[in-house]
N, C-alpha and C positions, 0 to 999 in steps of 0.2 A: 597931589598926594598919591603915593604908591599904595597899592593894595597890600595889606599885611599878610603874614603867613601864620595866622593864629592856628594852633594845633587842632582846634575843634571845629574849624570852619569846614562845612560840608562833610562832617564826619560820617553822616548816614551813607553817603555815596562811597566814601573811602572804605567803609567797612563791608562793602559789597564784594570785595576781594579781587578787583580788577588791577592787574599789573601791566603797565604800559612800557613799551620799548620801541626804539627807532628800528625800522625795517625798510631799507632802501629809502625811497622818497616819502614813505608813509609811516604810519604808526601801527604797531601790533599790540593787541590786548589779550592777555591770558586770564581766564577766570574759571570758576567751577560752579555748576548748577548745584546749589546746596538746599537743604530743606527750608532754611530761613527765607529763601528766595522763591519758593514754590507758591502757586495758587493754593489757598487753603483747601484741605481735603484731597489734594492730588499730589503727584510727583512731577508736575509740569512747571517748568520755569515760567515765571510771570513775564509776559510780553513787556510790561512796563520796566522790568529790570533791563531787558535788552535795549529799550529806548534810552534808559539812563546810561548804559555803557556806550551806546552809539553817540549820544550827546557828548560824552567825554572824549571818545576817540576822534570823532569828526571835528569837535571844537579845538582839540589840541593841534591837529594837522592844519586846520584852516587858520587858526590864530597866529601862526607864524607870520602871515602876511600883514597882520595888524600891529605887531609889536612896535613900540611899547604899549600901545593901546590894547585894551582887553576886548575880545570879540564877544558878541551877543548873538543868540540864536534867533533867526527870523521864522524859519519853517523847519520842521523835522517830520519825517515819516518813517515807518517801519512796516515791512511786509514779510510775513512768515510763509515759507514754503511748507513747513511742517512744524508741529510743536517740538520742543526740546524736553525730553522725558528723562527722569532719573538723575542721579548724581554723576554727571559726566563733565569732562573738560570742554570748555567753550573758548574758541579763538575768534577774535574780531580783527579785521585788517581795514584800516582807513586810508584813503588817498584823496587828493584834490581832483575834482572833476572839471572844474572851471574856476579860474581866478580872474575876476574882473577888477575894475578900478575901485569899486565900493563894496561889492558883494562877492563872496567866495562860496562855491558849491563843493561839498565834500560828500564822500560815500563811505559806508562801512559794510563789509560783508562778513557774516558769521558762519562758522563751521563748527562741527562737533568732533572731538577726538582727532584721529588721524585721517578721517574721511574729508577729502577736499570739496565734497559736494556742498554748496551753500544751503543753509537752513533758514537764513533771514538776510534781508537787504534793507539798508537804511540810507536815506539821503537827507542832507540838511543844508540850509542856507544861512550864512553868517555875515554880519557887518561889524564894524568897529563900534563900540559903545559911544553914543553921542555925548556922554558925560566925560569931559576932559580930565576929570579927576580919577577915572577908572584906567589906571596904567599899572603895568607890571614889567618894569624894565628887563628883568632877568627871565621873563617867560615862565612857563610852568614846568615843574620837575618831571622828567621821564628818565628811563633807565635807572631808576632808584634801586638801591640795595636794601632799603628799609623793608622789614617784614610785612608780608601781606596781612591785612586786617580783615577779620570776618565778623559778621553779625552774631550776637549771642541771643537774639530774639527775632521773631518774624519782622520782615522789613517794614511792613505797614505800622507795626507797633514802634519800631525804632524811629520812624519818621513822625511819630506822635499824631497819627491820623485819628481823629475822633468824629463821631456822628453827632451832629447838632441840628435839631429841628428837621430830621429826616434826610440830611445831606452830609456826606463826609467832608471834613475840612483838614487841611494841613497847615501848621503854623509856620510863620516866617521867623524861625529861631536859628541861632548861629549854626547848628549842625546841619541844617537844611539849606544853607545859603551858598551861593556860588561866589566868584570873585568880584561880582558887582553888587554884592549884598542883597541879592534877590533869591527867591527860592529856585533851586536848581531845576532846569527844564525837565529832566527825566522824572524827578519826584512829582512834578505836576501831572505827568502821565500816570503815576502810581495812584494819586487820589482820584483821577478820572476812572481808572480801572476798578477801584473800590466801588465807585458809584454804579458802574456797569454790572458788577457782580451781583448787586442787589436788584437793579432794574431788569436784568436779564439772567436770572439764575440758571446755572447749568451750561452757560456758554463761555467762550473765551475769545479774546481779541485775536484776529488773524491779520488785520491790517489797521493801522492808525496813522492819522495825519494831524499834526499840531501846528497851529499858526499863533505865534507869540506877538501880541499887540503891544504889550508893555510888561515890565517886570513886576513881580509881587515883592514889594519892599515894606509893606505894612501887614496886610493879611489879617486873619488867615485866608487861604484860598479855598473857596467852597465849590464843589463840583455839582452841577445841576445837569442830569442826564435825561435824554429822551430816546427811546428805542422803538423802531418800527420795522418789522419784517427783516430783522437781522442787520439793519443799518442804524447806527447810533450817532447822536450828536451830544457833545458835552460842552457846556459853557463853564469856564472857571472864573468865578467872580471874587473880587477882593471885597471881603465883608466890611473892611474899614472904610472903603470909598464907594462901594456899590457898583463899581465899574467892572465890565467883563474884560479880563486881561488876556485870556487865551481861549481860542475856539478850536474844537476838536471834532473830527469825523472818524468813526471806526466801523469796521466790518466785523461781525461776530459770527461764530460757528460753534 
């Protein structure tokens, strides 16, 4: 079965305004830090948005080696040299770091405006989906001339994140799903970020590492956070099954 091209699949991510294009052997992404993407009460771009863009950029460049199979994320990390402030242009460039027989490592470096100095670095590991029905023979569209789509509401609201019994949850709805019908990996960082905003008010993520144990195909995904001396752990639990599907470690400042 080929993965369909439903217009609303992963619409939440599509509306974050990332335009991708081929640049040499890698992928370039152009986006804008907009108010809908900022941490509430600030003009600072959410680190979880950078995680989402990094997952897309590294996933596209790594996925070439898996076609027609669809690649899935195993691990992803993001490290900020400094926060991204205000409504500025953000550029991400991804490349292959290492391509093995079963696993591909890719990297994305983010800059702001015309300044070539990196502001964030992400690395991710991918493998082909073990589900043989997860195929996409034509790959994923890049160099598209379609208009850029922007959010009309804060990103956490667009992702339908809600607080239930003291924990934030993100539902496994069509607009949050990736090509394997699971919640997109960057959006899982978003619900973790929401949990940390409450667990450690007045702080922001400076570094985050996510390990994906299994996809969220039922959900919702509930974030359970613990913070000690600026180091946070977050377990993402599938409330339908009770299993922990993603484990996260983050540094806050």
